[in-house]
N, C-alpha and C positions, 0 to 999 in steps of 0.2 A: 140588699145592695142599695146605698145611699147615693142619690144623684142630685147635683146642684145644677139647675138649668138657668142660663143667663141670657135673658131676652134683650131685644133692642126694638126700635121703632119698625123694623121690617119683619122681625120674627119674634114674637113675644114669648115671655116665660110660660104663659099658659098653653100656647101652641107646642112648645118644646116638652112640656110636662105631659101633655096628652100622648105625644109620640113615644115617649119613654114608657108609659103604662101600656100603650098598644102593643109595643115590642117585647117589653120585659114582664108585663103582667102587672096586676093590681098590687102585688106584694112589694113592688118597688117603692122605696121611700124617696119622694121628690120635694125638693125645696126650690123655690124660684125667686130670682132676683131680676128686675128689669133695669136696663141702662137707659136713662131718660135724659139726654142732653136738653138744654133749655129751649131749643128750637130745632126744626128741621135743618135750617142752614148750618147750625152748630154740629148737628150729627154728621152731616156730610163733610164738613171741614175736618172734624176730629177723625173721621174715618180715613180721609185721604192723608192726614198726618200719620196715622198708625201704619198705613200702607207704606209710607216713605221711611218712617223713623223707627218703626217697631212699637211694641205695647207700652213702653214707657211714656210715649207721647200722648196717650189717651188719658181720659179722666173717668175711670171705672167708678161705679157706685161705692161709697164709703163702707157700706155694710158687706161688700162682697168678700173681703178678707175673712171676716168672722164666719160668714156663711160656708166658706169653703174648707174650714178647718177639719170637719168630720165627714167630708164628702169622699165617696169611693171614685166617683166619676164626675167630671165637670164637662157640661156641653154648652158651648157658646156659638154665637154667629159672628157678629162684628165687635162685640165688647172686648176691650183689651184686658188680657190676663197677664198681669206684669210679673216681675221676678218676685216681689214681696208676697204676692198671692200664691204663686206656685211653691215657694218655699215654706209657707205656713200651712199649705193644704196637705191633707192626708191622701189625696186622690192618687189612684194608680194610673188612671187614664184621663186625658183631656181630649175632647172631641170638638173639632171646629167644623160647623156646617158650611164650609167653603172649600174651594179647591186649594187655597193658599192658607198658610198659618202664620202670616205676618203679625196678627194680633195676639199671638200667644208666645210667651218667652220660651222658645224651644231649648235653648242653652240651659236655662235654670231647670227646666224639666228633666233634661238629660242628666244633669249633675245629681238630681234628686232621685233618679230612677223611675220618673213618671213618663209613660208613653203618650205621644201626641198624635192624634189621627186627624187626617183631613178627609174631605168628601170628594172623591174622584168622579168627575163627569157629571156633577150635580145639575149644571146649567148648560150642558153641552147642546141639548136640543134647542133651547131658546137662544143661545148666543150664535149657533150656526145659522138658524133662521134669520136672525137679525143681521148677521154679516151679509147674506145674500141680498137682504132688503136694502142695506146701505149701498151695496155694490150698484143695484139697479137705480136707486135713488139719485146717486151721484152721476152715474152715466146718463141717465135720462132726465135730470134736472127736475125731479118730483117735487123736492121740497121748495126749490127756488121758483118753480112754476106756481105752486100753491101760494107762496108768499106774495108773489107778484099780483095774482088774481085777488088776493085779499085786500090788496092796496089799489084795486081797480085797474091794474095794468095787464092788457092781453099780450103778455111777453112771449116772443117766439125765437129770439136770439139770446144765446148764453155764451159764457166764456169758452165753452167746449164745442160750440156749434160747427166749428171747422173741422172737427175730427170725431164728432159723436157717431158711434156706430152701434152694432148689435153685439150681444155677448157671444153669439154662435162663432165657433172656430177661433175665438181669442185664446190667449195663454194666461192662466191664472197661477199666480205664485203664492204658495202658502209658507210663511215663515213659522215653523212649529207644526208638528204632525202628531199632536196628542188627540185626546178625545174629541175636541171641537174641530181641530184641523181636519181629522179624518171624516167627520160628519160633513163638513163643508165640502170636501172633495166628492163624497158620496152624493150629496144633494145637487151638486153641480153637474154630475154625470149626464143628465138628460139634456143639458144645455149645449152638448156636443162641443166641449172645450178641451184643450190640452191642460193638464195639471202638473205643475212642477211643485217641489217642496224642498225647503232647506231645514234640516233637522239633524245636527251632528250626533244625536243620541239614538237615531233610528238606523238600522242596518238595511241594506238593500234587499235581503231576502224578506224583510218584514212587510215590504209593500209590493212584493212580487205578485203579478195578476190583478192589482188593484187599479192600474191605469195611471198611477202617480209616478213621476220621475223624480228621483232624488238628485239634487244638483248643488253646486256651491252658492253661496249667498250672491256672489257677483253675477254668476250666470243666471240666476233667478231674476235678479233686478234688471239685467240687460235685455232679457227675452219676454218678460211678462207684461201684459197689458193692464193687469190688476195685481196688486200685491196685497195680500191680507195677513195680518199678524195674529198668531195664535200661540206665541211663546210665553215661557214663564219669565218674570222679571227677577233677575238676580244680579250680583256683582259682575258676572260674565256677560249678561245680556243687556244691561243698562246702556241706553244710547247706541243700540245695535244698528238701527237705521239712522245714520248720521250724514254728515256732509258728503262722505265718499259714496255710501250707498245711494243716496238721493242722486248723485252725479252720474251713476251708472243707469239710472231709470230712463225709459223713453220719455220724451217730452209730452207724449199723449197718454202716459200711464197714470193710473189712479192708485193711491195709497189708502188702505182701509185699516182701522185699528179698533178692535173691540176688545183687546187684551188689557195691556197696562200702558199708560202714556209714557212712562219712564224708558220704554223700549225704543222710542224715537227721541232724537235730539231735537228739543223745542225749537231752539233758535235756528237750527239748519232747516227744519221743516217750514217755519215761517218765511224764511228767506227764499226757499225753493218755490213756495206757493206765490209769494209776492212777485218774484221775477218770471213766473209762468214756465219754471224749469221743468215741472211735471204737470200733467193734465188736471190734477185735482186730488182732493183727499176727502174721506169720510171718516169722521172720528166720533166715537161714543165715549172716550175717555181723555181726561186731561191732567196736566201736571199739577195744578191745584183745582180742587173741586169744592164749590161751583166755580166755574171758570170766571175770571175777573171781567167785570163789565167793559173795561177798556182794552181788553185783549185784542190784538191785531187779527186774529182770526175771525172775530165777529164783523170785520169790515170787508171780507174778501168775498168775491163772486165765484170762487172756484172750490168751495168747500161745502160739505153737508155735515152739520153738527147736531148731535143728540145728547141729552143730559144723563149719560150712564144708564141706559135703559136696557141694554142687550140681554142681561141675565135675569131681569126682574120681571118674571111672569108668575101669575098665581100658581100654575102647575109646578114651577121650579120650586117655589117656597114651600108648597105643600109636601112635595116628595123629599126635599133635602134632609130633614131630620130622620126620616125613616131609612133612607139610604145609608146614612152614618150609624144609626143605632143597630140596624140589621147586620152590618159588617162587624161591629163591635160585639154583638151577641154571638156571631160565628166564631169570632176569635176567642172569646171566653168560654163558650160551650166546648169547643173542639181543641182548645189549648193550642191554637195555631198562630202564626204571625200573619201579617198583612202588608201588602204594598201601600196601603193607605197610612201606615204608621210611618212617621218622618224621622224618627230618632231611635 
């Protein structure tokens, strides 16, 4: 079997090639190509463009089309696989080492009969850990306190000082109850909190006995002290947390996003934070990455911001290609289908 592995600055072709041989054996024929944008900044910008506009927005290596012509399987991470590449490739499977497939032209693959696979739950542990870290950091002013001390300021008063409390017995609202949302709920269990969830794709019996209550988005926003977003970005969910949803939130509530920036209406959130309509926000993802130096969020005292770090751990990167390749091998060996196949 012939594999084309397409690396990038985060997960190289050599790393992907080793995973292929470890899972499929040394008889696997592996060809590698690395996507090397001119700078780290360009990589993050192109990655965000692909996230928003699809694989045609990226700049894949020129040699990629030729390399893919005789491949049976193409494995990629963030590199865009556009329509031209898919149409000229002989691959039966395209595997993306991510939970989303925005960087692969799924429509072109479907028309050609090529199966596209995503990697479910690949960074669920990392993102769920980070979500709780952001929750605590925003509530207890960890980042703001650190920044003040680094400037020589022994700061004791913050924007939320009038309502800062403990996590215990608070209500946590999870927007999306997939791999990550469920892990967040599980990890929060020992904090003695009430957990609400909004997920129209989950049935009540699926959460029975878990301690999670399924509610409407409006009910979740009105009751929650913390709202954490874990939904997929799609045409249906874009701007899900907008002006109306923000108006439902308590003035002391915090909004946390480690999923996709497009799930929140940017202008509405900036306005809500500026007017102290909500208690604060902790964001790891932005509408354009890197965030613009003049962005109004950078001037606010009721936000905690991190540069898209939630899923980026060494453990996540190390295990991701193995998760994907083992699932692919199971499908091929047993001639089975998989919920990881998106078309």
